N, C-alpha and C positions, 0 to 999 in steps of 0.2 A: 363604297359600299353604294350601290343602288338604291333607287328608294323602293324598289319592289322587295329588295330585301329587306332594308329598314323595315315595311310594313308589314314584313313576314316574321321577323323578328318581334314585333310586337304582338304576335298572334299567340308566341310562346310563352307561359305559365314562369313565373319565375324562379322555380327549381331547373325546369329546363336552359332559362338564360343562364344559370348562375354556371351551369354544365359546359355549357355555351366559352361563357367568360371562361371558364377553367382553362377549356381547350388552349382557346385564343392565346392566356396567359401562359402555356406550355410551347406553344408556337412561334410566339414571339423570344420565348429566352432560346429554341432551337436556333433562331434567325443569329440572335444576337451572339451564339456559338459560333456557327459558323462563320460569321465576322471577324470576330477575334483570331478565327485560325485561319482565316486569308480562303474558305471554300464560296464567300458570298459573292457572286459579280454583281447582280442587282440589288443595290441598297434602298429602291425604292419601297422594297417589300416590307423593310421593319418600319416605315412609314405609315404603310398603309394597314399592315399588322398592328399599331400602336392606336390609329384613327377606328379600327373597327371595335378593338377591345374598348373605347373608351364608349362607342355609341350605343355597344351592350349594358355598360354600365350605367347610361344614361337611361336607356329604356328600364332597366329593371326599377332604379331611383322613381321614374313616373309610375312606373305601376304602383310602388310602391304609397306615394303619393295618394294615387287613386284610390289606396285601399284604406289606407288611414280618413280620407275624407268621405267614401260611402260607411265605412263604420262608426264613425262621429253623426255619420246624418240621421 
């Protein structure tokens, strides 16, 4: 994921990020299924999708921590 895309993720709300994470997880499942059935030829897509999912989860965590700090202050 490029830096611009990562910055775009940071502008989304937590609910939008959760939706995006769910969609990414479904795509990862489909890629794994295609791998097992022999229809996937580009294996790097799985790694890229896993990384994207992790980055989305990281942004969600960052936002939750920021909300907790602002709520406590």
